[in-house]
N, C-alpha and C positions, 0 to 999 in steps of 0.2 A: 697766028692761029695757035690756040692752046693745045699742048700735047695731052693726049688721052692716056691715062694709065690703066693697066690691066688690074682687075680685082684678083687678088690672090686668095687661096683657100682660107687663110686666116682673116682676111678682110671680110669675106662672105660670112664667116663664123661670127665676127664682131658685129656685123650688120644685123644678123639674126638675133644675137643675144641682147644687143642694145635696144632693139625694138620688139622684144619678146612678146609683150602683151598684144601687139598688133600682128606680128608675124605668125603667132600661133593660130590665128583664125584664118590665115590666108591659104589658098590652094597652092600646091607646089608650082603650078603654072604661073600664078601671080607673083610668087617669090622670084621665079626665074626672070619674068618680065622686068620687075623692079631692079634686080641685080644687073640685068643687061642695060637698062636705062642709066643706072649709076656708072656703069663701065663706059658707056658711050658719052655721057655728059659730065661725068665727074660728080663729086660730092662736096658739100651737101647738095641734095636734090630735093626740090619741093614738088610734090605730086598732089594734085587736087582731085578729090572724088566729088564730082558735081552732084551726083545723086545724094550723097551724104550731106552736102551743104543744103540742098533743097529740103531734105528730111529734117535737118536741124532747124531750118527756118520755119517750116510748118509747125514743128513742136513749139518753137518760141512764140509764134503768133497765136497758137492755141492757148497758151498760158498767159500771154501778155498782149491781148488783142488791140489795145489802144496805143501801144508803143510802136513807132516806126523805126525799124533797124536799117542802117546803111552799112554796106560792106564795101571795103576797098580791097580789091584783089589785084 
């Protein structure tokens, strides 16, 4: 079993600065959830927003209705 490491204050600061464009639009609650997930599972951590994927797919189909897109997740 892999050892889980604690996120230090400097790690939290780096995570916020490195993803600043995304983090700035997040609520404090969402930031805390993501930091807790990173602490629990380690980093890098891949988090998927299914609503955003569906939104992007609808936009794609709107502009390219004859193209069939396939996603591998």
